[in-house]
C-alpha positions as protocol buffer text, in pm:
chain_id: "A"
residue {
  index: 1
  type: MET
  ca { x: -692 y: 792 z: -9293 }
}
residue {
  index: 2
  type: SER
  ca { x: -516 y: 460 z: -9264 }
}
residue {
  index: 3
  type: LYS
  ca { x: -222 y: 388 z: -9481 }
}
residue {
  index: 4
  type: GLU
  ca { x: -122 y: 41 z: -9594 }
}
residue {
  index: 5
  type: LYS
  ca { x: 248 y: 3 z: -9609 }
}
residue {
  index: 6
  type: HIS
  ca { x: 492 y: -243 z: -9466 }
}
residue {
  index: 7
  type: VAL
  ca { x: 552 y: -327 z: -9115 }
}
residue {
  index: 8
  type: SER
  ca { x: 849 y: -481 z: -9006 }
}
residue {
  index: 9
  type: ALA
  ca { x: 794 y: -787 z: -8757 }
}
residue {
  index: 10
  type: THR
  ca { x: 742 y: -710 z: -8372 }
}
residue {
  index: 11
  type: PRO
  ca { x: 755 y: -989 z: -8098 }
}
residue {
  index: 12
  type: ALA
  ca { x: 374 y: -949 z: -8169 }
}
residue {
  index: 13
  type: THR
  ca { x: 341 y: -1061 z: -8523 }
}
residue {
  index: 14
  type: ASP
  ca { x: 612 y: -1315 z: -8449 }
}
residue {
  index: 15
  type: TRP
  ca { x: 381 y: -1450 z: -8207 }
}
residue {
  index: 16
  type: LEU
  ca { x: 118 y: -1448 z: -8427 }
}
residue {
  index: 17
  type: LYS
  ca { x: 312 y: -1635 z: -8720 }
}
residue {
  index: 18
  type: ALA
  ca { x: 434 y: -1900 z: -8468 }
}
residue {
  index: 19
  type: HIS
  ca { x: 46 y: -2007 z: -8349 }
}
residue {
  index: 20
  type: LYS
  ca { x: -76 y: -1973 z: -8694 }
}
residue {
  index: 21
  type: VAL
  ca { x: -306 y: -1688 z: -8621 }
}
residue {
  index: 22
  type: ASP
  ca { x: -513 y: -1547 z: -8948 }
}
residue {
  index: 23
  type: PHE
  ca { x: -458 y: -1206 z: -8907 }
}
residue {
  index: 24
  type: ARG
  ca { x: -381 y: -900 z: -9117 }
}
residue {
  index: 25
  type: LEU
  ca { x: -192 y: -568 z: -9010 }
}
residue {
  index: 26
  type: HIS
  ca { x: -330 y: -225 z: -9052 }
}
residue {
  index: 27
  type: THR
  ca { x: -99 y: 111 z: -8986 }
}
residue {
  index: 28
  type: TYR
  ca { x: -216 y: 441 z: -8890 }
}
residue {
  index: 29
  type: ASP
  ca { x: -90 y: 789 z: -8785 }
}
residue {
  index: 30
  type: PHE
  ca { x: -16 y: 718 z: -8410 }
}
residue {
  index: 31
  type: VAL
  ca { x: -102 y: 1052 z: -8223 }
}
residue {
  index: 32
  type: PRO
  ca { x: 44 y: 1043 z: -7826 }
}
residue {
  index: 33
  type: HIS
  ca { x: -303 y: 1006 z: -7599 }
}
residue {
  index: 34
  type: GLY
  ca { x: -481 y: 963 z: -7925 }
}
residue {
  index: 35
  type: GLY
  ca { x: -558 y: 598 z: -7780 }
}
residue {
  index: 36
  type: THR
  ca { x: -830 y: 368 z: -7917 }
}
residue {
  index: 37
  type: ASP
  ca { x: -1057 y: 644 z: -8031 }
}
residue {
  index: 38
  type: GLN
  ca { x: -793 y: 792 z: -8281 }
}
residue {
  index: 39
  type: ALA
  ca { x: -670 y: 430 z: -8399 }
}
residue {
  index: 40
  type: ALA
  ca { x: -1056 y: 367 z: -8440 }
}
residue {
  index: 41
  type: LYS
  ca { x: -1121 y: 701 z: -8612 }
}
residue {
  index: 42
  type: GLU
  ca { x: -821 y: 680 z: -8859 }
}
residue {
  index: 43
  type: LEU
  ca { x: -902 y: 281 z: -8965 }
}
residue {
  index: 44
  type: GLY
  ca { x: -1288 y: 345 z: -9021 }
}
residue {
  index: 45
  type: VAL
  ca { x: -1406 y: 97 z: -8749 }
}
residue {
  index: 46
  type: ASP
  ca { x: -1610 y: 113 z: -8432 }
}
residue {
  index: 47
  type: PRO
  ca { x: -1430 y: 203 z: -8139 }
}
residue {
  index: 48
  type: HIS
  ca { x: -1603 y: -75 z: -7987 }
}
residue {
  index: 49
  type: ILE
  ca { x: -1436 y: -357 z: -8216 }
}
residue {
  index: 50
  type: MET
  ca { x: -1101 y: -142 z: -8136 }
}
residue {
  index: 51
  type: ILE
  ca { x: -960 y: -370 z: -7842 }
}
residue {
  index: 52
  type: LYS
  ca { x: -725 y: -198 z: -7587 }
}
residue {
  index: 53
  type: THR
  ca { x: -430 y: -390 z: -7386 }
}
residue {
  index: 54
  type: LEU
  ca { x: -423 y: -256 z: -7035 }
}
residue {
  index: 55
  type: ILE
  ca { x: -110 y: -363 z: -6816 }
}
residue {
  index: 56
  type: MET
  ca { x: -213 y: -376 z: -6481 }
}
residue {
  index: 57
  type: GLU
  ca { x: -114 y: -499 z: -6129 }
}
residue {
  index: 58
  type: ASP
  ca { x: -252 y: -642 z: -5799 }
}
residue {
  index: 59
  type: GLU
  ca { x: -167 y: -532 z: -5414 }
}
residue {
  index: 60
  type: ASN
  ca { x: 152 y: -701 z: -5464 }
}
residue {
  index: 61
  type: GLY
  ca { x: 292 y: -585 z: -5792 }
}
residue {
  index: 62
  type: GLU
  ca { x: 242 y: -863 z: -5985 }
}
residue {
  index: 63
  type: PRO
  ca { x: 142 y: -780 z: -6325 }
}
residue {
  index: 64
  type: LEU
  ca { x: -152 y: -893 z: -6555 }
}
residue {
  index: 65
  type: VAL
  ca { x: -299 y: -816 z: -6875 }
}
residue {
  index: 66
  type: ILE
  ca { x: -676 y: -718 z: -6989 }
}
residue {
  index: 67
  type: LEU
  ca { x: -814 y: -642 z: -7267 }
}
residue {
  index: 68
  type: MET
  ca { x: -1101 y: -436 z: -7298 }
}
residue {
  index: 69
  type: HIS
  ca { x: -1346 y: -248 z: -7577 }
}
residue {
  index: 70
  type: GLY
  ca { x: -1202 y: 65 z: -7681 }
}
residue {
  index: 71
  type: ASP
  ca { x: -1551 y: 229 z: -7583 }
}
residue {
  index: 72
  type: CYS
  ca { x: -1535 y: 110 z: -7229 }
}
residue {
  index: 73
  type: VAL
  ca { x: -1316 y: 137 z: -6899 }
}
residue {
  index: 74
  type: VAL
  ca { x: -1222 y: -139 z: -6667 }
}
residue {
  index: 75
  type: SER
  ca { x: -1401 y: -174 z: -6312 }
}
residue {
  index: 76
  type: THR
  ca { x: -1069 y: -276 z: -6154 }
}
residue {
  index: 77
  type: LYS
  ca { x: -1269 y: -335 z: -5850 }
}
residue {
  index: 78
  type: ASN
  ca { x: -1497 y: -613 z: -6039 }
}
residue {
  index: 79
  type: LEU
  ca { x: -1154 y: -718 z: -6203 }
}
residue {
  index: 80
  type: ALA
  ca { x: -987 y: -784 z: -5854 }
}
residue {
  index: 81
  type: ARG
  ca { x: -1327 y: -971 z: -5697 }
}
residue {
  index: 82
  type: GLN
  ca { x: -1352 y: -1187 z: -6038 }
}
residue {
  index: 83
  type: VAL
  ca { x: -938 y: -1296 z: -6025 }
}
residue {
  index: 84
  type: GLY
  ca { x: -895 y: -1378 z: -5633 }
}
residue {
  index: 85
  type: ARG
  ca { x: -692 y: -1012 z: -5599 }
}
residue {
  index: 86
  type: LYS
  ca { x: -739 y: -767 z: -5283 }
}
residue {
  index: 87
  type: HIS
  ca { x: -647 y: -463 z: -5519 }
}
residue {
  index: 88
  type: ILE
  ca { x: -584 y: -389 z: -5888 }
}
residue {
  index: 89
  type: ALA
  ca { x: -474 y: -88 z: -6073 }
}
residue {
  index: 90
  type: PRO
  ca { x: -297 y: 4 z: -6368 }
}
residue {
  index: 91
  type: CYS
  ca { x: 80 y: -11 z: -6381 }
}
residue {
  index: 92
  type: GLU
  ca { x: 289 y: 296 z: -6403 }
}
residue {
  index: 93
  type: PRO
  ca { x: 391 y: 337 z: -6787 }
}
residue {
  index: 94
  type: GLU
  ca { x: 743 y: 280 z: -6772 }
}
residue {
  index: 95
  type: GLN
  ca { x: 656 y: -37 z: -6515 }
}
residue {
  index: 96
  type: ALA
  ca { x: 395 y: -125 z: -6796 }
}
residue {
  index: 97
  type: GLN
  ca { x: 692 y: -118 z: -7089 }
}
residue {
  index: 98
  type: ARG
  ca { x: 921 y: -371 z: -6834 }
}
residue {
  index: 99
  type: ASN
  ca { x: 642 y: -604 z: -6799 }
}
residue {
  index: 100
  type: SER
  ca { x: 521 y: -587 z: -7139 }
}
residue {
  index: 101
  type: GLY
  ca { x: 841 y: -515 z: -7347 }
}
residue {
  index: 102
  type: TYR
  ca { x: 625 y: -258 z: -7542 }
}
residue {
  index: 103
  type: PHE
  ca { x: 590 y: 110 z: -7526 }
}
residue {
  index: 104
  type: VAL
  ca { x: 280 y: 277 z: -7432 }
}
residue {
  index: 105
  type: GLY
  ca { x: 48 y: 329 z: -7708 }
}
residue {
  index: 106
  type: GLY
  ca { x: 212 y: 41 z: -7899 }
}
residue {
  index: 107
  type: THR
  ca { x: 118 y: -253 z: -7638 }
}
residue {
  index: 108
  type: SER
  ca { x: -3 y: -604 z: -7733 }
}
residue {
  index: 109
  type: PRO
  ca { x: -105 y: -920 z: -7534 }
}
residue {
  index: 110
  type: PHE
  ca { x: 89 y: -1126 z: -7796 }
}
residue {
  index: 111
  type: GLY
  ca { x: 459 y: -1196 z: -7761 }
}
residue {
  index: 112
  type: THR
  ca { x: 488 y: -991 z: -7423 }
}
residue {
  index: 113
  type: ARG
  ca { x: 868 y: -971 z: -7252 }
}
residue {
  index: 114
  type: LYS
  ca { x: 723 y: -1146 z: -6903 }
}
residue {
  index: 115
  type: ARG
  ca { x: 438 y: -1401 z: -6894 }
}
residue {
  index: 116
  type: MET
  ca { x: 167 y: -1269 z: -6746 }
}
residue {
  index: 117
  type: PRO
  ca { x: -210 y: -1399 z: -6687 }
}
residue {
  index: 118
  type: VAL
  ca { x: -442 y: -1244 z: -6951 }
}
residue {
  index: 119
  type: PHE
  ca { x: -791 y: -1153 z: -6875 }
}
residue {
  index: 120
  type: VAL
  ca { x: -1075 y: -1028 z: -7173 }
}
residue {
  index: 121
  type: GLN
  ca { x: -1386 y: -888 z: -7135 }
}
residue {
  index: 122
  type: ASP
  ca { x: -1595 y: -1164 z: -7226 }
}
residue {
  index: 123
  type: THR
  ca { x: -1814 y: -975 z: -7478 }
}
residue {
  index: 124
  type: VAL
  ca { x: -1481 y: -901 z: -7693 }
}
residue {
  index: 125
  type: ALA
  ca { x: -1393 y: -1208 z: -7743 }
}
residue {
  index: 126
  type: GLN
  ca { x: -1729 y: -1326 z: -7899 }
}
residue {
  index: 127
  type: LEU
  ca { x: -1678 y: -1030 z: -8137 }
}
residue {
  index: 128
  type: PRO
  ca { x: -1644 y: -1179 z: -8524 }
}
residue {
  index: 129
  type: VAL
  ca { x: -1352 y: -964 z: -8576 }
}
residue {
  index: 130
  type: ILE
  ca { x: -1129 y: -740 z: -8344 }
}
residue {
  index: 131
  type: TYR
  ca { x: -845 y: -467 z: -8412 }
}
residue {
  index: 132
  type: ILE
  ca { x: -589 y: -500 z: -8144 }
}
residue {
  index: 133
  type: ASN
  ca { x: -236 y: -356 z: -8125 }
}
residue {
  index: 134
  type: GLY
  ca { x: 4 y: -558 z: -8336 }
}
residue {
  index: 135
  type: GLY
  ca { x: 326 y: -443 z: -8084 }
}
residue {
  index: 136
  type: ARG
  ca { x: 405 y: -98 z: -8235 }
}
residue {
  index: 137
  type: ARG
  ca { x: 238 y: 231 z: -8209 }
}
residue {
  index: 138
  type: GLY
  ca { x: 59 y: 302 z: -8522 }
}
residue {
  index: 139
  type: VAL
  ca { x: 18 y: -74 z: -8619 }
}
residue {
  index: 140
  type: ILE
  ca { x: -333 y: -263 z: -8559 }
}
residue {
  index: 141
  type: ALA
  ca { x: -396 y: -658 z: -8606 }
}
residue {
  index: 142
  type: GLU
  ca { x: -722 y: -749 z: -8766 }
}
residue {
  index: 143
  type: MET
  ca { x: -848 y: -1090 z: -8628 }
}
residue {
  index: 144
  type: ALA
  ca { x: -1103 y: -1327 z: -8492 }
}
residue {
  index: 145
  type: GLY
  ca { x: -1205 y: -1207 z: -8120 }
}
residue {
  index: 146
  type: SER
  ca { x: -1188 y: -1602 z: -8049 }
}
residue {
  index: 147
  type: VAL
  ca { x: -819 y: -1600 z: -8084 }
}
residue {
  index: 148
  type: LEU
  ca { x: -807 y: -1424 z: -7748 }
}
residue {
  index: 149
  type: THR
  ca { x: -918 y: -1738 z: -7575 }
}
residue {
  index: 150
  type: GLU
  ca { x: -862 y: -1989 z: -7774 }
}
residue {
  index: 151
  type: VAL
  ca { x: -499 y: -1942 z: -7895 }
}
residue {
  index: 152
  type: LEU
  ca { x: -379 y: -1695 z: -7630 }
}
residue {
  index: 153
  type: LYS
  ca { x: -566 y: -1844 z: -7359 }
}
residue {
  index: 154
  type: ALA
  ca { x: -716 y: -1511 z: -7209 }
}
residue {
  index: 155
  type: VAL
  ca { x: -967 y: -1567 z: -6943 }
}
residue {
  index: 156
  type: PRO
  ca { x: -1317 y: -1412 z: -6946 }
}
residue {
  index: 157
  type: VAL
  ca { x: -1423 y: -1208 z: -6723 }
}
residue {
  index: 158
  type: HIS
  ca { x: -1745 y: -907 z: -6692 }
}
residue {
  index: 159
  type: VAL
  ca { x: -1566 y: -575 z: -6588 }
}
residue {
  index: 160
  type: ALA
  ca { x: -1667 y: -333 z: -6855 }
}
residue {
  index: 161
  type: ASN
  ca { x: -1827 y: 12 z: -6769 }
}
residue {
  index: 162
  type: PRO
  ca { x: -1930 y: 284 z: -7033 }
}
residue {
  index: 163
  type: LYS
  ca { x: -1675 y: 564 z: -7082 }
}
residue {
  index: 164
  type: GLU
  ca { x: -1805 y: 846 z: -6896 }
}
């Protein structure tokens, strides 16, 4: 069950406040390798609206962010094609942390250490409400999906595949 408690500021929550985004924080008991499924279960929300933030890199090692439904996986081949890269693959966890400034399991697209291009599955940005990491393990921010394209300026792509 989720527990509502005070959460200290993170770079993500600072970014959201600075950009005047209307959001609400939720907390849950973080479980290593629990992912969006665990967070959705604890918060009692559909995994489809629990959005995961993935740090990937292209063939030149240039990082990028892709935002995806919790119940889907990214087609890296389609992502590479749509964004004009030859190859895209997930970063190693240590590299993802260096790029984002967040521990794996607490990665948020808001307030990242490095400026990186952000892409979003087009159907995510159309959701009236999403739940996305708030910049710390066990912290989720609830907001409108439109924030991703309108405020974060994420570029919509169509790269979702169902989880197997």
